[in-house]
Structure formats: C-alpha cells, structure tokens
C-alpha positions in Angstrom: -0.2 0.1 0.0 2.6 2.6 1.0 4.5 1.4 -2.2 1.5 2.3 -4.3 0.7 5.6 -2.4 4.5 6.7 -3.0 4.5 5.9 -6.8 1.1 7.9 -7.0 2.8 10.8 -5.0 5.8 10.5 -7.8 3.1 10.7 -10.8 1.1 13.1 -9.9 4.3 15.3 -8.9 5.7 14.4 -12.5 2.7 15.5 -13.6 2.6 18.4 -12.4 6.1 19.6 -13.3 5.2 18.4 -17.4 2.0 20.1 -16.5 3.7 23.5 -15.1 6.5 23.6 -18.3 3.5 23.1 -20.7 1.2 26.1 -19.1 3.9 28.4 -18.9 5.1 27.5 -22.5 1.3 28.1 -23.7 1.4 31.7 -21.9 4.7 32.6 -24.1 3.0 31.9 -26.5 0.8 34.9 -26.4 2.3 37.3 -23.5 5.1 38.3 -25.7 3.2 39.2 -28.6 0.2 40.8 -27.3 2.0 42.6 -25.2 5.1 43.6 -26.7 5.5 42.2 -30.2 2.6 43.3 -31.1 2.1 46.8 -30.1 5.9 47.6 -31.5 4.8 46.2 -34.9 2.0 48.0 -34.7 3.1 51.5 -33.5 5.5 50.7 -36.7 2.7 50.7 -39.0 0.1 52.8 -37.5 1.8 55.5 -35.8 -0.8 57.6 -34.3 -3.6 55.2 -35.2 -2.0 52.7 -33.1 -4.6 52.4 -30.4 -7.6 52.3 -32.9 -5.5 49.4 -34.5 -4.9 47.4 -31.4 -8.2 48.0 -30.2 -9.5 46.1 -33.4 -7.2 43.3 -33.3 -7.9 42.7 -29.5 -12.1 42.8 -30.7 -11.7 40.4 -33.1 -9.3 37.9 -31.4 -11.6 37.6 -28.5 -14.7 36.8 -30.2 -13.1 34.3 -31.4 -11.1 33.0 -28.6 -14.5 32.9 -26.9 -16.5 30.8 -29.2 -13.0 28.1 -29.7 -12.2 27.9 -26.0 -15.3 26.5 -25.6 -15.7 24.5 -28.8 -12.6 22.7 -28.7 -12.5 22.0 -24.9 -15.7 20.2 -25.6 -14.4 18.3 -28.6 -11.9 17.1 -26.1 -14.5 16.2 -23.4 -16.1 13.8 -26.2 -13.0 12.6 -27.4 -11.8 11.7 -24.4 -8.0 12.9 -24.9 -6.1 16.1 -24.6 -3.1 15.3 -26.2 -3.9 16.1 -30.0 -5.4 18.7 -29.5 -3.1 20.4 -28.2 0.0 19.7 -30.3 -2.6 20.5 -33.4 -3.0 24.1 -31.4 0.6 24.3 -30.9 1.5 23.3 -34.5 -1.1 26.5 -35.9 -0.2 29.1 -33.1 3.5 28.6 -34.1 2.8 28.8 -37.4 0.5 32.4 -37.4 3.3 33.7 -35.2 5.8 33.4 -37.9 3.0 34.9 -40.2 2.8 38.0 -37.9 5.6 40.3 -38.6 5.2 39.8 -42.3 1.4 41.3 -41.9 1.3 44.8 -42.7 -2.2 46.1 -43.1 -4.9 46.2 -40.9 -6.6 43.7 -42.8 -3.4 41.3 -42.7 -3.0 42.0 -39.2 -6.6 40.8 -38.2 -6.8 37.5 -40.2 -3.2 36.9 -38.7 -5.2 37.5 -35.3 -8.1 35.7 -35.9 -6.4 32.2 -37.4 -3.4 32.7 -34.3 -6.4 32.8 -31.7 -8.1 29.7 -33.3 -4.6 27.9 -32.7 -4.0 29.5 -29.6 -7.3 28.3 -28.4 -7.0 24.7 -29.8 -3.9 24.4 -27.1 -5.4 25.9 -24.5 -8.3 24.8 -24.2 -7.8 21.2 -23.5 -4.6 22.4 -21.8 -6.7 23.6 -19.1 -9.0 20.5 -18.7 -5.9 18.5 -18.8 -4.8 19.8 -15.0 -8.3 18.9 -13.9 -8.5 15.3 -14.8 -4.8 14.2 -13.3 -4.2 16.9 -10.4 -6.0 15.8 -6.8 -7.8 18.6 -4.7 -5.4 18.2 -2.2 -2.8 19.9 -4.4 -4.8 22.5 -6.3 -3.2 25.1 -4.5 0.0 24.2 -5.4 -1.3 24.1 -9.2 -2.4 27.5 -9.0 1.0 28.3 -7.6 3.0 27.1 -9.9 0.5 28.4 -12.7 1.1 31.7 -11.5 4.7 31.6 -13.2 3.3 31.1 -16.4 2.8 34.9 -17.3 6.6 35.4 -15.4 7.5 33.3 -17.9 6.1 35.0 -20.4 7.6 38.3 -19.2 10.9 37.0 -18.9 10.4 35.4 -22.7 9.2 39.2 -23.7 12.1 40.6 -22.0 14.8 38.5 -23.6 13.5 38.7 -27.3 13.9 42.8 -26.2 17.8 42.3 -26.1 19.6 43.6 -28.9 20.9 40.0 -29.9 17.3 39.8 -31.8 17.9 42.7 -34.3 14.8 42.6 -35.9 10.7 41.3 -36.0 11.2 38.0 -37.8 14.4 37.0 -35.3 12.0 37.6 -31.8 8.5 36.3 -33.5 10.6 33.0 -34.4 12.4 33.1 -30.9 9.0 32.9 -29.4 7.6 30.0 -31.0 11.0 27.9 -30.7 10.7 28.5 -26.9 6.9 28.0 -26.9 7.9 24.2 -28.4 10.4 23.1 -26.4 7.8 23.6 -23.2 4.5 22.2 -24.5 6.1 19.0 -26.6 7.0 17.3 -23.4 3.7 17.1 -21.9 2.5 15.9 -25.5 5.2 13.7 -25.6 5.3 11.8 -22.0 2.2 13.3 -19.9 -0.5 11.0 -19.1 -3.7 11.4 -20.9 -7.4 10.5 -20.2 -10.0 13.2 -20.1 -12.2 11.6 -17.4 -9.2 10.0 -15.1 -9.8 12.8 -12.9 -8.3 12.5 -9.4 -11.4 13.3 -7.8 -13.1 10.4 -8.5 -12.5 9.2 -5.1 -13.8 12.2 -3.4 -17.0 12.0 -5.4 -17.4 8.1 -4.3 -16.8 9.1 -0.4 -19.1 11.8 -0.6 -21.3 9.4 -2.2 -21.3 6.8 0.5 -21.6 8.7 3.8 -24.7 10.5 5.2 -23.7 14.0 2.9 -26.4 15.9 0.9 -28.1 14.5 -1.9 -26.9 15.0 -5.0 -29.0 17.8 -6.3 -28.2 20.2 -3.3 -24.5 19.6 -4.1 -24.7 20.7 -7.5 -26.9 23.7 -6.3 -24.3 24.8 -4.0 -21.4 24.2 -6.0 -23.0 25.6 -9.2 -23.5 29.0 -6.3 -20.0 29.1 -5.7 -18.9 28.6 -9.6 -21.4 31.5 -10.6 -19.5 33.6 -7.4 -16.0 32.7 -8.9 -17.2 33.1 -12.6 -18.0 37.0 -12.0 -15.2 37.7 -9.6 -13.1 37.1 -12.2 -14.3 38.7 -14.9 -14.4 42.0 -12.4 -10.2 41.1 -12.3 -9.9 40.1 -15.3 -11.5 43.3 -16.6 -8.4 45.2 -15.2 -6.1 42.8 -16.0 -6.9 42.7 -19.6 -6.8 46.3 -19.7 -3.4 47.0 -19.1 -2.3 43.5 -20.9 -3.5 45.5 -24.0 -2.6 49.2 -23.6 0.0 48.8 -20.3 3.3 49.6 -23.3 1.3 52.7 -24.7 0.5 54.1 -21.3 3.7 53.6 -19.9 5.1 55.5 -22.7 3.1 58.4 -21.9 4.3 58.8 -18.6 8.0 58.7 -19.5 8.6 58.8 -23.4 12.1 58.1 -22.6 11.4 54.0 -21.4 12.5 51.8 -23.7 11.6 48.4 -25.2 13.7 46.2 -22.7 13.4 48.9 -19.6 9.1 48.3 -20.0 9.6 44.3 -20.9 11.8 44.6 -16.9 9.0 45.9 -15.6 6.3 43.3 -16.8 9.4 40.3 -15.8 9.6 41.9 -12.1 6.1 42.4 -11.3 5.2 38.6 -12.8 7.8 37.0 -10.9 7.1 38.8 -7.8 3.4 37.7 -8.1 4.4 34.3 -9.1 6.4 33.2 -5.9 4.1 35.2 -3.7 1.3 32.8 -5.3 3.3 29.6 -4.5 3.3 30.4 -0.9 -0.1 31.6 -1.0 -1.2 28.5 -2.5 0.5 25.9 -0.6 -0.8 28.1 2.5 -4.5 27.4 1.3 -4.0 23.7 1.0 -2.5 23.7 4.3 -5.1 25.7 6.4 -8.4 24.6 3.9 -9.3 28.2 3.1 -8.8 28.6 -1.0 -10.7 32.1 -1.0 -9.1 34.0 1.3 -6.1 34.8 -1.0 -8.5 35.9 -3.9 -10.2 38.1 -1.7 -6.5 39.7 -0.1 -5.5 39.8 -4.0 -8.6 41.4 -5.3 -8.1 44.4 -2.3 -4.3 44.0 -3.9 -4.7 44.4 -7.2 -7.5 47.9 -6.1 -4.9 49.4 -4.4 -2.4 48.9 -7.2 -4.7 50.6 -9.7 -5.4 53.4 -7.3 -1.5 54.0 -7.2 -1.3 53.9 -10.9 -4.1 56.7 -11.0 -2.8 58.9 -8.9 1.0 58.6 -10.3 2.5 61.5 -11.9 6.2 60.1 -12.8 7.5 56.7 -13.9 8.3 55.9 -9.8 4.8 55.5 -9.0 3.7 54.4 -11.8 5.6 51.5 -11.7 5.6 51.1 -8.3 2.0 51.0 -8.8 2.0 48.4 -11.9 4.0 45.9 -9.5 1.6 46.0 -6.7 -1.4 45.3 -9.4 0.9 42.4 -11.1 1.5 40.6 -7.9 -1.9 40.9 -6.9 -3.3 39.9 -10.0 -0.8 36.8 -10.7 -2.3 35.3 -7.0 -5.7 35.8 -8.1 -5.5 34.3 -11.4 -3.1 31.5 -10.9 -5.0 30.6 -7.4 -8.9 31.1 -9.2 -7.5 28.8 -12.0 -6.8 25.8 -9.2 -10.0 26.5 -6.9 -12.2 26.4 -10.1 -11.4 22.8 -11.0 -12.5 22.4 -7.6 -16.1 23.7 -8.3 -17.2 22.9 -11.6 -20.1 20.3 -11.1 -19.4 18.1 -13.9 -15.9 16.4 -14.5 -17.5 14.7 -17.8 -18.0 17.9 -19.4 -14.7 19.7 -17.5 -13.4 20.9 -20.8 -16.8 22.6 -22.0 -17.4 23.9 -18.5 -13.7 26.0 -18.5 -14.2 27.1 -21.7 -17.0 28.8 -20.7 -15.0 30.0 -17.6 -12.9 31.2 -19.8 -15.0 33.8 -21.1 -13.9 36.1 -18.0 -10.4 35.8 -19.9 -12.1 36.7 -23.7 -15.0 39.0 -22.7 -12.8 41.7 -21.3 -11.4 41.8 -24.7 -14.5 42.7 -25.8 -15.2 45.4 -23.5 -11.6 46.9 -22.8 -11.2 48.4 -26.3 -15.0 50.0 -26.1 -14.0 51.0 -22.5 -10.6 52.8 -23.2 -11.6 55.0 -25.9 -14.9 55.8 -24.4 -12.9 57.1 -21.2 -9.0 57.4 -21.9 -9.4 60.6 -24.4 -11.6 62.3 -22.0 -10.3 61.5 -18.8 -7.0 60.0 -19.5 -5.6 56.4 -18.2 -6.4 57.9 -14.7 -10.1 57.7 -15.7 -9.8 54.3 -16.8 -7.4 52.6 -13.7 -10.1 54.5 -11.1 -12.8 52.2 -12.8 -10.9 49.5 -12.6 -10.2 49.8 -9.1 -13.7 50.0 -8.8 -14.1 46.7 -10.2 -11.4 45.0 -8.1 -13.3 45.9 -5.1 -16.3 44.7 -6.5 -14.3 41.2 -6.5 -13.5 41.4 -3.2 -16.7 42.1 -2.0 -18.3 39.5 -3.8 -15.8 36.3 -2.5 -15.6 38.0 1.0 -18.2 36.1 2.2 -17.0 32.5 0.8 -13.6 33.1 2.7 -15.6 34.0 6.0 
C-alpha cells in the first residue's frame, strides 16, 4: 500500500512539473506577442492610429477565442483525450506567430490574429482541462501557485527577445515560437492522458457513501460557488486585460524615455514576484483548507495598485503601482484557476465548462477596447484605472463571504 501511494505521489509530482512547464509555454505563446511584439509592430505601421488598430485586433481576437475555447474544450471531452488537440494547436499558433511580422496592413494583421486565436485556443482549452483530469484536489493550491509562474515566464521571454541580439521582428517572433515548442512538447510526449481519469473521483465516491446532502443539493451549492467565482474573475480580468493590451502605450505616456527593454523588465519583475507570492499563498491554502482567502486579499491588492497608478505623476509611482497590481493579479488568477477545478459541477464536461469560464478572459477583451476608447480620450488613463479599481473592489466583496 505504501509503495502504491509513493508511486502515485511520484506520478502526481511528475505530471505537475510537466504541466507547469506546458502552461508556462502556452503563456509564452501569447504574453510577449500581445504585450510587446504586436504593439511594437502596430506602432511602427500605424503611428498615431496604433490604439485603434490594437483595439480592433483585440476585439476580433476575443470573439474567436470565446467560441474556440468552448468548442475545443468540449470536443476534447467527447474525444476523451487532450493530447492531439494540444499538439494541433501548438503547430497552428506557431505558424501564425511566424506570419505576424510579415502582415503589414490592418486587414492582414486581423487575419493573422483570428487564425492565431483559433490555434491558441485549440491548445489552451484542452490543456486547461488536462490539469483537472490528473491533479488531486489536495494539490490544487500548489497547482495554482505553479500556474502563476506562467505569466512571469511570458514576461521573461518578452524581456529576452527585446535584447539587441534579436535585431529584427522576424527573429523575435521565431525565438518565441521555438521557446513555446520546447516548453509544451514534453507534456505532449510524456504526459499521462485520459479526459475522465479525474483524481476527484475518489472524493466523489466517498461523498456518495456517507450521509452527505443529496446530489442535487450539492450541485446547487457548487453551482452557486462557481457563479461567484465566474463574476469575480470577470471583474479582475477586466482590469488585467486593460493593462495587458495598453500597458506599453500607457507607460510610454508617463515617460517617453522608457525603452522597450526597460518596459519588458517591469513586466518581468511584477510577474516573477507575483508567481513567488502565489506559490506561497497556494501552499498556505492547501494546508489550511481556505482556498478563497488569498483571492480576497489579492483582489484588494489589485484595487490598491490601480489606485496608485491612477494618482501617479511620474515613472517611479507608476511602476510601483503596476508592480503591486501585477503581484496581486498573479496571485488571484493563478489560485482562481486552480480553485475553479474544484467547483465545476461535472467532471465529464470539464473542458466545456472551463471554456465557459474562459469567457471571463475573452469577454474583457470585447469590452476593454470600447471602455478604453470611451474613457482615455476624455479622462486619460487615470480615469480608466479608477473605474478598474472599483471593479477589483467588487470582486473582493463578492468573494469575501466565501472566505469567512
């Protein structure tokens, strides 16, 4: 018995390592692209019209990401396998990364973004469900902490490809594509697969054997928790998506002397510090059985960072506020993703349901362009950040009752 438990523990740790690497790789597939490489490319082509171009590409990409995240997750549920979808998405999104620097009109860029989003979500949807299939509930806090390193990996690669050695856009995009392949392929080759091999099955069996509430009542409770989680993530994601799309342009308005490499280092610092904090918070949540408490604290931190940014008049305060915001959202998003795997009501449709949760990532991309174009010309970025801080407070209030 002890040997079997030891073997299972080793297998879980091995899968966690492979999965953390793959999830970081999938994040590298879009973080440098959307925060640095695409804005740089668009700024070179569109100059003063760059904000409109970015808003349009963000809007179009979000529509396809929303549909594809649900569709491909559901298809992987029906197929009972995640591996083929992840591999296909890796190849298609990689090809589109190489096409992006060669697109030089708004129409061409829109076309590349749409096909790239199809490939990216062909990879991301099944990959997100793969963790729920294989990681036990008792390790999901650790999973959330490991997932928080993914944005830091994306920022690190963004800083790397802006170094002078990567002199042209084609070389930068090629380097990103190569790194993504090296990070995602190990789980495709070595990861255990099986869409319904959920580690939660034993917990479900135990619940059915005792004098627990009826299955219908339990589903109702889980559904209520899932709904709160959905809306809280939507609020935080609205803030995160706004900074994700317009961070580069905003920081250049604060200090035009900041170079590409300096901005990339700011992103990397915030995300790395956030990942380390999330890992500690995730381990704490596992040990104490309180997975929602760090989410409440992180949403409060996000509101604080946004408030500092709204009031900032120089680069020091602006960067400091962003680092507070970045650490907080890294904790929130990493641990939220892991806790979501606990509250989904149907493990047989995990990919589909995570696709619906993924709408909290893509709906903000539909809202943010209009929100930005409505607020920034009249109130500046400070007005936008004030509105986003109120949303972060809303997420804190929504989840606070669950943490008690």
